[in-house]
C-alpha angles and dihedrals in degrees: 000000000000090000091055091045092054093043091056093058091045093052093045100052096161091055089048094052095048092049091050091049093049090049091049095050093039090049093049090049092048091051091052093047101037112104112256121201138151101237124049124242104250112162111224106160110211133170139189115215113200123185122179114224104178118197099019131109127242094258094048091052091047097052099035100040118008102049096047091047092049090052092052093045090050089064091065118108117253092011110156113175132012124182130160137200120207119205134169111280095005145030137215127209120186116203120191124188127210121280114275092020111147108260094217094049089046092051094047093047093050095049093046094050092048101044096041087060096040090104089068096061120106114265093244092056116094125221114283124257113220119204123188119221106208125172088210089066093060111111119256093193127033127180138169129233105217131188126198142073098255134180135185128238139154117249129181114180140136090261092051092047089051089052090052091049090049091050090052091054089053091051097253119161103247126172109257102200099065131028095214127102141190110250128196121220119196123173103200139114103261099206094053092044093052092051093044092048094049092051092048092046090052089052092047091051092049089053093048090052087074090065108100119247097024116127124168124025124200127202120191126175136017120070132256116237105278112193113198124201112201108192122213105222094198093055091046090052091047091054092042092240126151120218092237090057089058090046093052091046093054091043093053094049095042103067140112120213137165118267101193133261134298120213120196120168106311093338122099118190131186117227120216125186107217110203098166111141101228098143116085094207093052091047090051091055093049109126110230101168147357115239119181091348089303125112116248112215123211090236090061095060103030144043110236122197143147112251129199120179124234118261127217113187145114121240135196116181131170096327094318116121120203132172125206129196111165100354134358117270091198112065111209137162120198122212124193126191123201125197134227120255119276091021124134105246092201094057094043093049092053090050091051092048091050091052092047090054089057094045091049090066091058098048122106118264113280096026120107145160121253119193112232106171132359121184094188093067092059092044093048094047091049093051091045089052090054091055090048090053090046092055091045091051095050090050093047094048092047095049094046096047092041089061097047108026105020139246101303098052090041092057094044094051095041091051092049092064099063091035088059091050092048090055089051093053091047093050091046091050091050091051093049094246128145141216113254136150093279092049090047092052090052091046094051090048092048090047094057089045086057092050093047092049091048096052095041 
């Protein structure tokens, strides 16, 4: 059977050549188009179920809520692990399904099981919040939005040595060979910077959402404008105003609602009336009541200010060391971008970088992007190393066989190696597979097996 199969291709040389050329070009195209990423797509559906239970102790929450819920979740088909954490005022249960369980089926089963037994919960327990933990939602590209005119210099002082000593006590990874450190000096108002960076980061994320194949965006750091209204009860009483009247006045004037659509030629735009009260002066002039036929403004009965909490954290970013005691002297907002499934991480990361280069030109002075993590670099380096190994293998096989068997056999065996890999890429592309670190390891192993079989 094998003899007849081989004889057919030998006797029909033109068909063989055409088939080889088609396989080569199709394999090259499949390699270019096939999604490349660092981590493999292994579906492991997992969920966090959080239920607030205000006013109850940890033991009460455990016996009255956590244990009954775990028993019900354990009844779900394909459930693998369940573990819960009881805290005062709330509890968390993590449910993990078996590997390769369909995500949609797992989500449906979990929701059905929880909400069909919701009537059994104690009256004081609120409805559960279910959060999906999906590896596909992990960012493939993370960058930081940084503000400040910073410069580097080496500084060795008693204060710096004390900071190093304190860091070592906290388990920080400090260079042992030299007690000098890079320090970052930024002369800015932190609160204003945090508010400004958060607003810019939100605008940047909204622009990046127009890039095809992006999915989830993460914003960490900074602080959105938080306007506080501190009412003066004595002034309210003097003007005969109730707190709820002030609340209703602010609520009515702090709304966003649609204003219709605008059609111009072939363009159709939606109009939104933004009534958010983001300006302190306008908020102070908001009329909350009429007293003795005179308007009472919010600024007359309340103190209005923008408030940002103090931060206490330690940050290391892209080679820049910063220390924080009461608040951070280095304002930074991190933005992470995740991709959709079956998308080439290399191509998407390049699109994101290209868009960030355009956005950088529009940013205010002193604000810049700093790359933190980029999955496409690792994926591209890994795939490039495969091509290098492929070229080395072809050369080794050709030289060895040329010395022992002659030119014709050397060319045939050397050409068979890349042809085999092109067929693998084509089949993987047809089956909607991708190239990741596990696949690369298998391909490298198979590549050297091909080399060994060719030479032997």
